[in-house]
N, C-alpha and C positions, 0 to 999 in steps of 0.2 A: 512658496509662501509669499503673499502679497501684503505689504504694509498699508492696507487701505482702511477705510472707516470701520468696516466690520471687524477687522483685526483688532484695532485699538478699542472699539466698543466692547469687545469680549475680553481682551487681555488686561486692560487697565483695571476693571473691577476685580478680576482674579488676583492681580498683583496687590491691590489695596487690601483684599482679604488676607493675603499672605503677610503683608506688612503689619496689619493690626494684630495678627497672631504672634508675630515675632516681637511686637511691642508688649505683649502680655496677655492677649485674649486667645489663649491656646484653644485649638479646635477649629477656628475659622480657616486656618491655613489648609486644612484637609479638603476644603471645597475648591481650592485654587486650580488643581490639575483637572478635575471634571469640568469646570467652567471653561478653561483654556482648550480642553479637548473638543469643544464645540466648533473650533475653527482649524485645529491641527490634531494630529494623532496623539494619543495619550503619552507615547514614548517621547515624541517631540516636545510635548507640553512639559513633561518632567525635565527634559534636557534644557529647555529654555529657562525653566524656573530655578534650576539648581544654582547657576551663577548669581541669580538674584537673591536666593536664600543666603548664599555665602556673604553677599554684600550687606544684606539685612542683619546677618549674624554679627558683622563688625559693629553695626550701630547698636544692636541690643546688648552685646557683650560689653561694649564701652559704657553704655548707659547704666548697666547694673554691675560694673566691675568691682564694686565694693559690697555688693549685696547678693551673696550666694552661699550655699551650704556645702562645705568641702567634704563632709562625711558622706552625703548623698552622692556626690560626684565620684568619690573613691569606690563606693559600693556598686554603683550602676555601671561604671565604665567597663570592667572586665566582661560582665555578662553581655553588655551591648556589643562589644567587639566580636564575641563569639556568635552572637545573633546575626550581625551583619555578614559574617563569613558564611554562616549556615544559609542565610537568605540568598547570597550570591551563588552558592553551590546548588541550591534546590529551587532557584527561581523558575527554571524550565519545567519542574515537576509539580510544583505547588501552585494552583491557580490563585492569582491575587484576589479574585472575587471570593474564594473560599476563606482566605485569611481575613479579608475585610468583613465578611459575614460573622465570623467568630468574634472578632474584635468588637463589632457593632453590638452583638448580643451581650457580651460582657459589659460593655460601656453602658448600655441601657439599664441592665440590672443594677450596676453599681450606682448610677446616677439616681435612679428611682428610689433605691434604698436610702440614699443620703438625703434626698429631697423630701421624702415622706416621713422618715424617722420613726414610723410606727407610733407616733404620739409620745415617744420617750424623750428623755433629756439627750441633748447632743452628745455623741460619744467623745470620750477623752482623746486628746491628741496622741497619735502613735509616735514611735521613734524609728529612725532609720536603722535597719537591721540587715545583716549580710545575707541571710537566707532569702527572705522575700525580695530584697533589693536585687540580688543576683538573678533571681527568676524573672522579675519584671524588667530588669535591664536586658536580659536575653530576648524577652518577648518584644520589647521596644525596638531593639536593634533588628530583629528578624522582620517585624511588620513594617518598619521603616524602609528596609531594603526591598521587600517583596511587594508591598502595597502602598508605600508612602503613608502609612497609618501609625506612625510611632507615637503621636501625641496622646491618644487615649490611654495606652498602657502606662506611660509615664505619669499621667494625671492620677490614674487609679492608685499607683503606689505612693506618690508624694502628697497628694491633697489631704489624706487623713492626718498628716503630720501637722496641719494647720500652721504652716510657716507664715510669717508676714508676707503679704502679697508681693512686695518687691523681691524678697529672698526666693520665693517660689518661682517667680518669673526669671530672676537672674540665674538660678540653678538650671532651669530648663534652657535658657539662652546658651550657657556655656556647654551644656551637655549636647544639645542638638547641633551647635556649631562644630563641635568635634566630630560628630557623626557625619555631618554634611561634607566635611573635608575628606573623611575616609571614603565616602561614596563617590568622590571624584574619580578614583581609580577605575572602578567598573564602568563608569560612564565613558571614560576615555577608551577603555577596551572595546566598548560597543560602538565607538566612532560617532557619538552623538554630539560632540562639541565641534560641529562644522561651522563654516563661516556664516551661513544663513542663520543658524540658531543663535550664534553669539551676537549677530547683528540685532536680532529680535530682543535678546536680553539687554543689550546696550540701549535700545530705544525705550525700553520699559523701566530702566534703572532709576530715573528721577522719581517716578511714581512709587517704586518699591521703597526708596529711602524715606520719602516724605510720609508714607503710611506707617512705617516703623516708628518714626519720631512721634507721630500722632498716637500710636498705641502706648508708647512709654508715657506720654503726657497724661493720657486718660487713666492708666493704672495708678499713677501717683496721686490721683485726685478722687479715687473711689474708695470708700471705707472697706475694711477687710471683709466684714460679714457680707456686704452687698457684692463685693468682688467674687467671693467663693460661690455665692448663690448664682451669680451670672455664669461662672465657669461650669457649674453643675448642669445648668440648663443648656449651655453650649455642648457639653459632653453628651447629653441626652439627644439633642438634635443631630449631632454628628453621628452618634451611634445608630439612630434611625436611618440616616442617609446611607451608612455603610451596609446595614441590613437590607434595605431596599435595593441597593446596587448589587449586592451579593445574590439576592434572590433572582433579580432580573438577569444578571450575567450568567448565572448557573442554570437558568431556565427551570427553576424549581416549581414554577406555577404552570408548567406545560407549554 
């Protein structure tokens, strides 16, 4: 791996996308690994990104330390833990492209339904519930471990609750920070935290931190209605990206 102009020209935008996602614009972070994979392998990209995500988690959790929903965290955590374990055990048997394709289709359907509204009055806010929360927590943990695609399932479960934007972001910040710490163990087992990858993470760290603070700043200045509209559009675009990547990687078009 060479720390040349091409490396930074590709890696820095990817890290900025990740930072904005950690700051509150969930969905953008899903694009980070594919962009980084233009110059390194996807596994190496994920390994370089994980220490940066943990550093960004520190910023986002501190920024939203008083704005999160405890009930959602308590409901999501057990299912997510089981999902991460299932993803670790089944990673070799379940193609991440297939997981991404399914998540993408669900995300597109959910986003379109919310954006179009079928001309009806916006639906009433839902409440955090153990049944749906445990299911979506499991899906979030599994897809995060297998395909680094935990954001859309989390959004699908939490967004209909219409939490204040800062509470929505803070809940996700704490939830995904916990999951990223758990994921350190399998990455250590895979031997991905070598000196070269950690050096790349260190070189990109300032951009990661700055982008996260920028995301936090923007979230606190965007009205709630506009914020959720933007997140639905991001979810739609990310879903389309997952579907396209899944179709391409699975060679479904021949």
